[in-house]
HTML snippet that shows the backbone in 3Dmol.js (N, CA, C, O; Angstrom):
<script src="https://3Dmol.org/build/3Dmol-min.js"></script>
<div id="view" style="width:600px;height:400px;position:relative"></div>
<script>
const pdb = `
ATOM      1  N   MET A   1      39.924 121.287 119.662  1.00  0.00           N
ATOM      2  CA  MET A   1      40.990 120.205 119.060  1.00  0.00           C
ATOM      3  C   MET A   1      41.466 120.580 118.108  1.00  0.00           C
ATOM      4  O   MET A   1      40.788 121.206 117.293  1.00  0.00           O
ATOM      5  N   LEU A   2      42.925 120.293 117.883  1.00  0.00           N
ATOM      6  CA  LEU A   2      43.726 120.253 117.243  1.00  0.00           C
ATOM      7  C   LEU A   2      43.272 119.625 115.921  1.00  0.00           C
ATOM      8  O   LEU A   2      42.500 118.670 115.829  1.00  0.00           O
ATOM      9  N   GLN A   3      43.768 120.190 115.057  1.00  0.00           N
ATOM     10  CA  GLN A   3      43.738 119.817 113.309  1.00  0.00           C
ATOM     11  C   GLN A   3      44.734 119.181 112.819  1.00  0.00           C
ATOM     12  O   GLN A   3      45.653 119.870 112.376  1.00  0.00           O
ATOM     13  N   ILE A   4      44.839 117.826 112.759  1.00  0.00           N
ATOM     14  CA  ILE A   4      46.065 117.133 112.231  1.00  0.00           C
ATOM     15  C   ILE A   4      45.896 117.297 110.725  1.00  0.00           C
ATOM     16  O   ILE A   4      45.055 116.783 109.987  1.00  0.00           O
ATOM     17  N   MET A   5      47.158 118.357 110.368  1.00  0.00           N
ATOM     18  CA  MET A   5      47.427 118.221 108.623  1.00  0.00           C
ATOM     19  C   MET A   5      47.767 117.100 107.863  1.00  0.00           C
ATOM     20  O   MET A   5      48.880 116.616 108.069  1.00  0.00           O
ATOM     21  N   PRO A   6      47.074 116.612 107.067  1.00  0.00           N
ATOM     22  CA  PRO A   6      48.236 115.392 105.922  1.00  0.00           C
ATOM     23  C   PRO A   6      49.439 115.900 105.655  1.00  0.00           C
ATOM     24  O   PRO A   6      49.835 116.981 105.217  1.00  0.00           O
ATOM     25  N   THR A   7      50.075 114.650 106.095  1.00  0.00           N
ATOM     26  CA  THR A   7      51.607 115.361 105.498  1.00  0.00           C
ATOM     27  C   THR A   7      52.415 114.191 104.629  1.00  0.00           C
ATOM     28  O   THR A   7      51.861 113.096 104.723  1.00  0.00           O
ATOM     29  N   ALA A   8      52.906 114.197 104.290  1.00  0.00           N
ATOM     30  CA  ALA A   8      53.640 113.136 103.200  1.00  0.00           C
ATOM     31  C   ALA A   8      55.283 113.335 103.066  1.00  0.00           C
ATOM     32  O   ALA A   8      55.790 114.457 103.046  1.00  0.00           O
ATOM     33  N   TYR A   9      55.908 112.335 102.993  1.00  0.00           N
ATOM     34  CA  TYR A   9      57.249 112.428 102.586  1.00  0.00           C
ATOM     35  C   TYR A   9      57.974 112.153 101.430  1.00  0.00           C
ATOM     36  O   TYR A   9      58.693 111.218 101.781  1.00  0.00           O
ATOM     37  N   LEU A  10      58.217 112.394 100.293  1.00  0.00           N
ATOM     38  CA  LEU A  10      58.713 112.530  99.349  1.00  0.00           C
ATOM     39  C   LEU A  10      60.104 112.191  98.940  1.00  0.00           C
ATOM     40  O   LEU A  10      60.994 112.963  99.295  1.00  0.00           O
ATOM     41  N   LEU A  11      60.393 111.186  98.271  1.00  0.00           N
ATOM     42  CA  LEU A  11      62.002 110.156  97.874  1.00  0.00           C
ATOM     43  C   LEU A  11      62.144 110.526  96.438  1.00  0.00           C
ATOM     44  O   LEU A  11      61.658 109.667  95.701  1.00  0.00           O
ATOM     45  N   ILE A  12      62.703 111.620  95.774  1.00  0.00           N
ATOM     46  CA  ILE A  12      63.172 112.131  94.813  1.00  0.00           C
ATOM     47  C   ILE A  12      64.401 111.397  93.934  1.00  0.00           C
ATOM     48  O   ILE A  12      65.408 111.028  94.539  1.00  0.00           O
ATOM     49  N   CYS A  13      64.284 111.201  92.502  1.00  0.00           N
ATOM     50  CA  CYS A  13      65.307 110.930  91.814  1.00  0.00           C
ATOM     51  C   CYS A  13      65.203 112.023  91.059  1.00  0.00           C
ATOM     52  O   CYS A  13      64.174 112.689  90.951  1.00  0.00           O
ATOM     53  N   CYS A  14      66.238 112.243  90.522  1.00  0.00           N
ATOM     54  CA  CYS A  14      65.901 113.623  89.145  1.00  0.00           C
ATOM     55  C   CYS A  14      67.386 112.930  88.633  1.00  0.00           C
ATOM     56  O   CYS A  14      68.164 112.066  89.038  1.00  0.00           O
ATOM     57  N   ASP A  15      67.250 113.996  87.332  1.00  0.00           N
ATOM     58  CA  ASP A  15      68.540 113.598  86.398  1.00  0.00           C
ATOM     59  C   ASP A  15      69.783 114.159  87.301  1.00  0.00           C
ATOM     60  O   ASP A  15      69.669 114.883  88.290  1.00  0.00           O
ATOM     61  N   LEU A  16      70.970 113.671  86.747  1.00  0.00           N
ATOM     62  CA  LEU A  16      72.078 113.887  86.848  1.00  0.00           C
ATOM     63  C   LEU A  16      72.949 115.449  86.942  1.00  0.00           C
ATOM     64  O   LEU A  16      73.478 115.977  85.964  1.00  0.00           O
ATOM     65  N   ASP A  17      72.949 115.768  87.724  1.00  0.00           N
ATOM     66  CA  ASP A  17      73.520 117.438  88.032  1.00  0.00           C
ATOM     67  C   ASP A  17      72.090 118.130  88.479  1.00  0.00           C
ATOM     68  O   ASP A  17      72.390 118.820  89.453  1.00  0.00           O
ATOM     69  N   PHE A  18      71.139 118.225  88.311  1.00  0.00           N
ATOM     70  CA  PHE A  18      69.867 118.741  88.480  1.00  0.00           C
ATOM     71  C   PHE A  18      69.454 118.805  89.479  1.00  0.00           C
ATOM     72  O   PHE A  18      68.253 119.075  89.501  1.00  0.00           O
ATOM     73  N   GLU A  19      70.064 118.635  90.678  1.00  0.00           N
ATOM     74  CA  GLU A  19      69.754 118.271  91.975  1.00  0.00           C
ATOM     75  C   GLU A  19      68.924 119.939  92.492  1.00  0.00           C
ATOM     76  O   GLU A  19      67.817 120.427  92.718  1.00  0.00           O
ATOM     77  N   ASN A  20      70.079 120.210  92.466  1.00  0.00           N
ATOM     78  CA  ASN A  20      69.887 121.952  92.752  1.00  0.00           C
ATOM     79  C   ASN A  20      68.714 122.621  92.140  1.00  0.00           C
ATOM     80  O   ASN A  20      67.886 123.157  92.876  1.00  0.00           O
ATOM     81  N   GLU A  21      68.573 122.633  90.796  1.00  0.00           N
ATOM     82  CA  GLU A  21      67.679 122.821  90.168  1.00  0.00           C
ATOM     83  C   GLU A  21      65.969 122.589  90.663  1.00  0.00           C
ATOM     84  O   GLU A  21      65.023 123.368  90.544  1.00  0.00           O
ATOM     85  N   VAL A  22      66.011 121.527  91.114  1.00  0.00           N
ATOM     86  CA  VAL A  22      64.676 120.460  91.337  1.00  0.00           C
ATOM     87  C   VAL A  22      64.434 121.182  92.871  1.00  0.00           C
ATOM     88  O   VAL A  22      63.306 121.638  93.061  1.00  0.00           O
ATOM     89  N   VAL A  23      65.344 121.297  93.874  1.00  0.00           N
ATOM     90  CA  VAL A  23      65.102 122.010  94.895  1.00  0.00           C
ATOM     91  C   VAL A  23      64.633 123.186  94.891  1.00  0.00           C
ATOM     92  O   VAL A  23      63.735 123.623  95.611  1.00  0.00           O
ATOM     93  N   THR A  24      65.245 123.748  94.057  1.00  0.00           N
ATOM     94  CA  THR A  24      64.844 125.233  93.893  1.00  0.00           C
ATOM     95  C   THR A  24      63.371 125.549  93.489  1.00  0.00           C
ATOM     96  O   THR A  24      62.686 126.420  94.026  1.00  0.00           O
ATOM     97  N   GLN A  25      62.926 124.638  92.357  1.00  0.00           N
ATOM     98  CA  GLN A  25      61.591 124.277  91.903  1.00  0.00           C
ATOM     99  C   GLN A  25      60.823 123.913  93.326  1.00  0.00           C
ATOM    100  O   GLN A  25      59.770 124.327  93.810  1.00  0.00           O
ATOM    101  N   MET A  26      61.643 123.120  93.705  1.00  0.00           N
ATOM    102  CA  MET A  26      60.504 122.672  95.233  1.00  0.00           C
ATOM    103  C   MET A  26      59.670 123.610  96.009  1.00  0.00           C
ATOM    104  O   MET A  26      58.471 123.496  96.263  1.00  0.00           O
ATOM    105  N   LYS A  27      60.699 124.805  96.438  1.00  0.00           N
ATOM    106  CA  LYS A  27      61.092 125.791  97.449  1.00  0.00           C
ATOM    107  C   LYS A  27      59.311 126.358  97.028  1.00  0.00           C
ATOM    108  O   LYS A  27      58.486 126.441  97.937  1.00  0.00           O
ATOM    109  N   LYS A  28      58.930 126.703  95.564  1.00  0.00           N
ATOM    110  CA  LYS A  28      58.207 127.660  95.467  1.00  0.00           C
ATOM    111  C   LYS A  28      56.902 127.237  96.108  1.00  0.00           C
ATOM    112  O   LYS A  28      56.338 128.125  96.747  1.00  0.00           O
ATOM    113  N   PHE A  29      56.406 126.244  96.070  1.00  0.00           N
ATOM    114  CA  PHE A  29      54.838 125.694  96.807  1.00  0.00           C
ATOM    115  C   PHE A  29      54.776 126.224  98.055  1.00  0.00           C
ATOM    116  O   PHE A  29      55.747 125.985  98.772  1.00  0.00           O
ATOM    117  N   ARG A  30      53.881 126.890  98.515  1.00  0.00           N
ATOM    118  CA  ARG A  30      53.743 126.768  99.980  1.00  0.00           C
ATOM    119  C   ARG A  30      53.575 125.809 101.026  1.00  0.00           C
ATOM    120  O   ARG A  30      53.769 125.831 102.241  1.00  0.00           O
ATOM    121  N   ASP A  31      53.119 124.880 100.136  1.00  0.00           N
ATOM    122  CA  ASP A  31      53.286 123.228 100.938  1.00  0.00           C
ATOM    123  C   ASP A  31      54.141 122.734 101.420  1.00  0.00           C
ATOM    124  O   ASP A  31      53.947 122.053 102.427  1.00  0.00           O
ATOM    125  N   VAL A  32      55.490 122.899 100.850  1.00  0.00           N
ATOM    126  CA  VAL A  32      56.794 122.434 100.676  1.00  0.00           C
ATOM    127  C   VAL A  32      57.128 122.862 102.017  1.00  0.00           C
ATOM    128  O   VAL A  32      57.280 124.068 102.213  1.00  0.00           O
ATOM    129  N   ILE A  33      57.289 121.887 103.141  1.00  0.00           N
ATOM    130  CA  ILE A  33      57.818 122.431 104.468  1.00  0.00           C
ATOM    131  C   ILE A  33      59.329 122.313 104.934  1.00  0.00           C
ATOM    132  O   ILE A  33      59.913 122.918 105.833  1.00  0.00           O
ATOM    133  N   GLU A  34      59.927 121.041 103.764  1.00  0.00           N
ATOM    134  CA  GLU A  34      61.513 121.247 103.888  1.00  0.00           C
ATOM    135  C   GLU A  34      62.049 119.987 102.606  1.00  0.00           C
ATOM    136  O   GLU A  34      61.735 118.804 102.472  1.00  0.00           O
ATOM    137  N   VAL A  35      62.705 120.626 102.043  1.00  0.00           N
ATOM    138  CA  VAL A  35      63.239 120.117 100.703  1.00  0.00           C
ATOM    139  C   VAL A  35      64.845 119.933 101.064  1.00  0.00           C
ATOM    140  O   VAL A  35      65.342 120.975 101.492  1.00  0.00           O
ATOM    141  N   ASN A  36      65.851 118.687 100.963  1.00  0.00           N
ATOM    142  CA  ASN A  36      66.740 118.885 100.813  1.00  0.00           C
ATOM    143  C   ASN A  36      67.686 117.540  99.902  1.00  0.00           C
ATOM    144  O   ASN A  36      67.100 116.486  99.658  1.00  0.00           O
ATOM    145  N   ARG A  37      69.143 117.740  99.472  1.00  0.00           N
ATOM    146  CA  ARG A  37      69.757 116.836  98.780  1.00  0.00           C
ATOM    147  C   ARG A  37      69.964 115.920  99.458  1.00  0.00           C
ATOM    148  O   ARG A  37      70.169 116.331 100.600  1.00  0.00           O
ATOM    149  N   VAL A  38      70.055 114.441  99.375  1.00  0.00           N
ATOM    150  CA  VAL A  38      70.308 113.822 100.440  1.00  0.00           C
ATOM    151  C   VAL A  38      71.306 112.699  99.082  1.00  0.00           C
ATOM    152  O   VAL A  38      71.133 112.832  97.871  1.00  0.00           O
ATOM    153  N   PHE A  39      72.306 111.659  99.730  1.00  0.00           N
ATOM    154  CA  PHE A  39      72.860 110.977  99.023  1.00  0.00           C
ATOM    155  C   PHE A  39      72.552 109.653  98.981  1.00  0.00           C
ATOM    156  O   PHE A  39      72.676 109.062 100.054  1.00  0.00           O
ATOM    157  N   GLY A  40      72.248 109.128  98.202  1.00  0.00           N
ATOM    158  CA  GLY A  40      72.431 107.404  98.310  1.00  0.00           C
ATOM    159  C   GLY A  40      71.526 107.111  97.145  1.00  0.00           C
ATOM    160  O   GLY A  40      71.756 107.447  95.984  1.00  0.00           O
ATOM    161  N   VAL A  41      70.299 106.341  97.646  1.00  0.00           N
ATOM    162  CA  VAL A  41      69.354 106.003  96.044  1.00  0.00           C
ATOM    163  C   VAL A  41      68.832 106.798  95.847  1.00  0.00           C
ATOM    164  O   VAL A  41      68.683 106.944  94.634  1.00  0.00           O
ATOM    165  N   TYR A  42      68.093 108.011  96.810  1.00  0.00           N
ATOM    166  CA  TYR A  42      67.349 109.163  96.028  1.00  0.00           C
ATOM    167  C   TYR A  42      68.365 110.090  96.687  1.00  0.00           C
ATOM    168  O   TYR A  42      69.105 110.029  97.669  1.00  0.00           O
ATOM    169  N   ASP A  43      68.022 111.170  95.517  1.00  0.00           N
ATOM    170  CA  ASP A  43      69.046 112.170  95.267  1.00  0.00           C
ATOM    171  C   ASP A  43      68.089 113.764  96.184  1.00  0.00           C
ATOM    172  O   ASP A  43      68.768 114.737  96.511  1.00  0.00           O
ATOM    173  N   ILE A  44      66.945 113.744  96.387  1.00  0.00           N
ATOM    174  CA  ILE A  44      65.880 114.689  97.450  1.00  0.00           C
ATOM    175  C   ILE A  44      64.692 113.871  98.522  1.00  0.00           C
ATOM    176  O   ILE A  44      63.976 112.873  98.445  1.00  0.00           O
ATOM    177  N   ILE A  45      64.899 114.663  99.263  1.00  0.00           N
ATOM    178  CA  ILE A  45      63.850 114.364 100.194  1.00  0.00           C
ATOM    179  C   ILE A  45      63.316 115.130 100.805  1.00  0.00           C
ATOM    180  O   ILE A  45      63.982 115.952 101.433  1.00  0.00           O
ATOM    181  N   ALA A  46      61.598 115.150 100.859  1.00  0.00           N
ATOM    182  CA  ALA A  46      60.538 116.674 100.792  1.00  0.00           C
ATOM    183  C   ALA A  46      59.666 116.223 101.784  1.00  0.00           C
ATOM    184  O   ALA A  46      59.115 115.132 101.933  1.00  0.00           O
ATOM    185  N   THR A  47      59.637 117.351 102.497  1.00  0.00           N
ATOM    186  CA  THR A  47      58.396 117.164 103.342  1.00  0.00           C
ATOM    187  C   THR A  47      57.311 118.065 102.952  1.00  0.00           C
ATOM    188  O   THR A  47      57.356 119.288 102.824  1.00  0.00           O
ATOM    189  N   ILE A  48      56.130 117.103 102.748  1.00  0.00           N
ATOM    190  CA  ILE A  48      54.866 118.400 102.492  1.00  0.00           C
ATOM    191  C   ILE A  48      53.974 118.268 103.038  1.00  0.00           C
ATOM    192  O   ILE A  48      53.898 117.213 103.667  1.00  0.00           O
ATOM    193  N   THR A  49      52.763 119.268 103.121  1.00  0.00           N
ATOM    194  CA  THR A  49      51.404 119.030 104.285  1.00  0.00           C
ATOM    195  C   THR A  49      50.639 120.295 103.484  1.00  0.00           C
ATOM    196  O   THR A  49      51.157 121.331 103.067  1.00  0.00           O
ATOM    197  N   SER A  50      49.575 119.972 103.425  1.00  0.00           N
ATOM    198  CA  SER A  50      48.465 120.432 103.080  1.00  0.00           C
ATOM    199  C   SER A  50      47.056 120.506 104.285  1.00  0.00           C
ATOM    200  O   SER A  50      46.932 120.101 105.440  1.00  0.00           O
ATOM    201  N   ASP A  51      46.236 121.162 103.424  1.00  0.00           N
ATOM    202  CA  ASP A  51      44.565 121.129 104.799  1.00  0.00           C
ATOM    203  C   ASP A  51      43.781 119.811 104.810  1.00  0.00           C
ATOM    204  O   ASP A  51      43.177 119.336 105.771  1.00  0.00           O
ATOM    205  N   ASN A  52      43.917 119.192 103.307  1.00  0.00           N
ATOM    206  CA  ASN A  52      43.750 117.963 103.263  1.00  0.00           C
ATOM    207  C   ASN A  52      44.372 116.939 102.499  1.00  0.00           C
ATOM    208  O   ASN A  52      45.416 117.146 101.879  1.00  0.00           O
ATOM    209  N   THR A  53      43.884 116.030 102.510  1.00  0.00           N
ATOM    210  CA  THR A  53      44.261 114.760 101.940  1.00  0.00           C
ATOM    211  C   THR A  53      44.221 115.154 100.125  1.00  0.00           C
ATOM    212  O   THR A  53      45.185 114.966  99.383  1.00  0.00           O
ATOM    213  N   ASP A  54      42.980 115.682  99.716  1.00  0.00           N
ATOM    214  CA  ASP A  54      42.703 115.614  98.016  1.00  0.00           C
ATOM    215  C   ASP A  54      43.944 117.333  97.787  1.00  0.00           C
ATOM    216  O   ASP A  54      44.666 117.461  96.798  1.00  0.00           O
ATOM    217  N   LYS A  55      43.906 117.908  98.411  1.00  0.00           N
ATOM    218  CA  LYS A  55      45.012 118.869  97.967  1.00  0.00           C
ATOM    219  C   LYS A  55      46.643 118.254  98.064  1.00  0.00           C
ATOM    220  O   LYS A  55      47.617 118.552  97.373  1.00  0.00           O
ATOM    221  N   LEU A  56      46.519 117.259  99.227  1.00  0.00           N
ATOM    222  CA  LEU A  56      47.983 116.739  98.978  1.00  0.00           C
ATOM    223  C   LEU A  56      48.347 116.482  97.574  1.00  0.00           C
ATOM    224  O   LEU A  56      49.012 116.868  96.612  1.00  0.00           O
ATOM    225  N   ARG A  57      47.315 115.385  98.133  1.00  0.00           N
ATOM    226  CA  ARG A  57      47.399 114.584  96.241  1.00  0.00           C
ATOM    227  C   ARG A  57      47.370 115.279  94.814  1.00  0.00           C
ATOM    228  O   ARG A  57      47.830 114.774  93.790  1.00  0.00           O
ATOM    229  N   GLU A  58      46.838 116.353  94.899  1.00  0.00           N
ATOM    230  CA  GLU A  58      47.108 117.174  94.059  1.00  0.00           C
ATOM    231  C   GLU A  58      48.218 117.834  93.612  1.00  0.00           C
ATOM    232  O   GLU A  58      48.694 117.517  92.522  1.00  0.00           O
ATOM    233  N   LEU A  59      48.743 118.761  94.320  1.00  0.00           N
ATOM    234  CA  LEU A  59      50.493 118.999  94.689  1.00  0.00           C
ATOM    235  C   LEU A  59      51.124 117.995  93.948  1.00  0.00           C
ATOM    236  O   LEU A  59      51.717 118.363  92.934  1.00  0.00           O
ATOM    237  N   ILE A  60      51.126 116.683  94.265  1.00  0.00           N
ATOM    238  CA  ILE A  60      52.147 116.085  94.113  1.00  0.00           C
ATOM    239  C   ILE A  60      51.881 115.518  92.822  1.00  0.00           C
ATOM    240  O   ILE A  60      52.899 115.456  92.133  1.00  0.00           O
ATOM    241  N   THR A  61      50.649 115.004  92.170  1.00  0.00           N
ATOM    242  CA  THR A  61      50.759 114.604  90.833  1.00  0.00           C
ATOM    243  C   THR A  61      50.608 115.690  90.030  1.00  0.00           C
ATOM    244  O   THR A  61      51.202 115.554  88.960  1.00  0.00           O
ATOM    245  N   LEU A  62      49.977 116.807  90.169  1.00  0.00           N
ATOM    246  CA  LEU A  62      49.701 117.975  89.496  1.00  0.00           C
ATOM    247  C   LEU A  62      50.769 119.059  89.037  1.00  0.00           C
ATOM    248  O   LEU A  62      50.805 119.693  87.982  1.00  0.00           O
ATOM    249  N   ASN A  63      51.694 119.093  90.209  1.00  0.00           N
ATOM    250  CA  ASN A  63      52.845 119.945  90.708  1.00  0.00           C
ATOM    251  C   ASN A  63      53.955 119.480  90.367  1.00  0.00           C
ATOM    252  O   ASN A  63      54.624 119.799  89.384  1.00  0.00           O
ATOM    253  N   ILE A  64      54.227 118.574  91.308  1.00  0.00           N
ATOM    254  CA  ILE A  64      55.814 118.414  91.501  1.00  0.00           C
ATOM    255  C   ILE A  64      56.189 117.307  90.912  1.00  0.00           C
ATOM    256  O   ILE A  64      57.393 117.168  90.697  1.00  0.00           O
ATOM    257  N   ASN A  65      55.134 116.119  90.456  1.00  0.00           N
ATOM    258  CA  ASN A  65      55.418 114.984  89.586  1.00  0.00           C
ATOM    259  C   ASN A  65      56.053 115.948  87.941  1.00  0.00           C
ATOM    260  O   ASN A  65      57.027 115.724  87.221  1.00  0.00           O
ATOM    261  N   LYS A  66      55.208 116.782  87.888  1.00  0.00           N
ATOM    262  CA  LYS A  66      55.433 117.117  86.723  1.00  0.00           C
ATOM    263  C   LYS A  66      56.982 118.324  86.362  1.00  0.00           C
ATOM    264  O   LYS A  66      57.142 118.660  85.189  1.00  0.00           O
ATOM    265  N   ILE A  67      57.954 118.843  87.412  1.00  0.00           N
ATOM    266  CA  ILE A  67      59.012 119.359  87.639  1.00  0.00           C
ATOM    267  C   ILE A  67      60.382 118.627  86.392  1.00  0.00           C
ATOM    268  O   ILE A  67      60.994 117.559  86.424  1.00  0.00           O
ATOM    269  N   PRO A  68      60.415 119.539  85.624  1.00  0.00           N
ATOM    270  CA  PRO A  68      61.339 118.849  84.746  1.00  0.00           C
ATOM    271  C   PRO A  68      62.657 118.248  85.265  1.00  0.00           C
ATOM    272  O   PRO A  68      63.225 118.985  86.071  1.00  0.00           O
ATOM    273  N   LYS A  69      63.196 117.245  85.034  1.00  0.00           N
ATOM    274  CA  LYS A  69      64.384 116.699  85.132  1.00  0.00           C
ATOM    275  C   LYS A  69      63.798 115.392  86.649  1.00  0.00           C
ATOM    276  O   LYS A  69      64.574 114.489  86.962  1.00  0.00           O
ATOM    277  N   ILE A  70      62.909 115.489  87.118  1.00  0.00           N
ATOM    278  CA  ILE A  70      62.163 114.755  88.017  1.00  0.00           C
ATOM    279  C   ILE A  70      62.064 112.965  87.642  1.00  0.00           C
ATOM    280  O   ILE A  70      60.913 112.569  87.459  1.00  0.00           O
ATOM    281  N   ARG A  71      62.823 112.247  87.562  1.00  0.00           N
ATOM    282  CA  ARG A  71      62.477 110.785  87.024  1.00  0.00           C
ATOM    283  C   ARG A  71      61.705 110.407  87.937  1.00  0.00           C
ATOM    284  O   ARG A  71      60.615 110.293  87.376  1.00  0.00           O
ATOM    285  N   SER A  72      61.536 110.021  89.480  1.00  0.00           N
ATOM    286  CA  SER A  72      60.481 109.371  89.725  1.00  0.00           C
ATOM    287  C   SER A  72      60.317 109.666  91.549  1.00  0.00           C
ATOM    288  O   SER A  72      61.139 109.786  92.458  1.00  0.00           O
ATOM    289  N   VAL A  73      59.122 109.693  91.490  1.00  0.00           N
ATOM    290  CA  VAL A  73      58.924 110.203  93.222  1.00  0.00           C
ATOM    291  C   VAL A  73      58.339 109.127  94.198  1.00  0.00           C
ATOM    292  O   VAL A  73      57.154 108.810  94.092  1.00  0.00           O
ATOM    293  N   LEU A  74      58.982 108.675  94.954  1.00  0.00           N
ATOM    294  CA  LEU A  74      58.341 107.497  95.941  1.00  0.00           C
ATOM    295  C   LEU A  74      57.707 108.374  97.158  1.00  0.00           C
ATOM    296  O   LEU A  74      58.354 109.186  97.819  1.00  0.00           O
ATOM    297  N   THR A  75      56.295 108.063  97.345  1.00  0.00           N
ATOM    298  CA  THR A  75      55.607 109.136  98.207  1.00  0.00           C
ATOM    299  C   THR A  75      54.879 108.373  99.549  1.00  0.00           C
ATOM    300  O   THR A  75      54.028 107.498  99.388  1.00  0.00           O
ATOM    301  N   ILE A  76      55.226 108.719 100.581  1.00  0.00           N
ATOM    302  CA  ILE A  76      54.736 108.147 101.863  1.00  0.00           C
ATOM    303  C   ILE A  76      54.107 108.808 102.802  1.00  0.00           C
ATOM    304  O   ILE A  76      54.556 109.674 103.553  1.00  0.00           O
ATOM    305  N   VAL A  77      52.816 108.270 102.719  1.00  0.00           N
ATOM    306  CA  VAL A  77      52.145 109.771 103.156  1.00  0.00           C
ATOM    307  C   VAL A  77      51.917 109.018 104.712  1.00  0.00           C
ATOM    308  O   VAL A  77      51.579 107.845 104.866  1.00  0.00           O
ATOM    309  N   LYS A  78      52.207 110.057 105.860  1.00  0.00           N
ATOM    310  CA  LYS A  78      52.014 109.745 107.270  1.00  0.00           C
ATOM    311  C   LYS A  78      50.359 109.187 107.808  1.00  0.00           C
ATOM    312  O   LYS A  78      49.236 109.476 107.395  1.00  0.00           O
ATOM    313  N   ASN A  79      50.723 108.491 108.643  1.00  0.00           N
ATOM    314  CA  ASN A  79      49.561 107.510 108.889  1.00  0.00           C
ATOM    315  C   ASN A  79      49.265 108.316 110.956  1.00  0.00           C
ATOM    316  O   ASN A  79      49.665 108.034 112.085  1.00  0.00           O
ATOM    317  N   GLU A  80      48.359 109.347 110.315  1.00  0.00           N
ATOM    318  CA  GLU A  80      48.043 109.917 112.274  1.00  0.00           C
ATOM    319  C   GLU A  80      46.822 108.921 112.421  1.00  0.00           C
ATOM    320  O   GLU A  80      45.836 108.471 111.839  1.00  0.00           O
ATOM    321  N   THR A  81      47.561 108.881 113.605  1.00  0.00           N
ATOM    322  CA  THR A  81      46.257 107.195 113.879  1.00  0.00           C
ATOM    323  C   THR A  81      46.104 108.302 115.775  1.00  0.00           C
ATOM    324  O   THR A  81      45.376 107.886 116.677  1.00  0.00           O
TER     325      THR A  81
END
`;
const viewer = $3Dmol.createViewer("view");
viewer.addModel(pdb, "pdb");
viewer.setStyle({}, {cartoon: {color: "spectrum"}});
viewer.zoomTo();
viewer.render();
</script>
């Protein structure tokens, strides 16, 4: 049976002119699948996945949320049904 890995999409707002720096920091995490700068309300969108939900939550709260120059993160967890 195929194991479904927990996935989350992060919509990130960061300080003005620090988007590239935040993207570079995000790319250092193994579980960050994709990270891109975007235009609009949010500055960056990222896709992350992990072995389990606890590891996913830990990555977001203990690592990504603590990257300097990030002002806010909206997390959307993919519902696997």
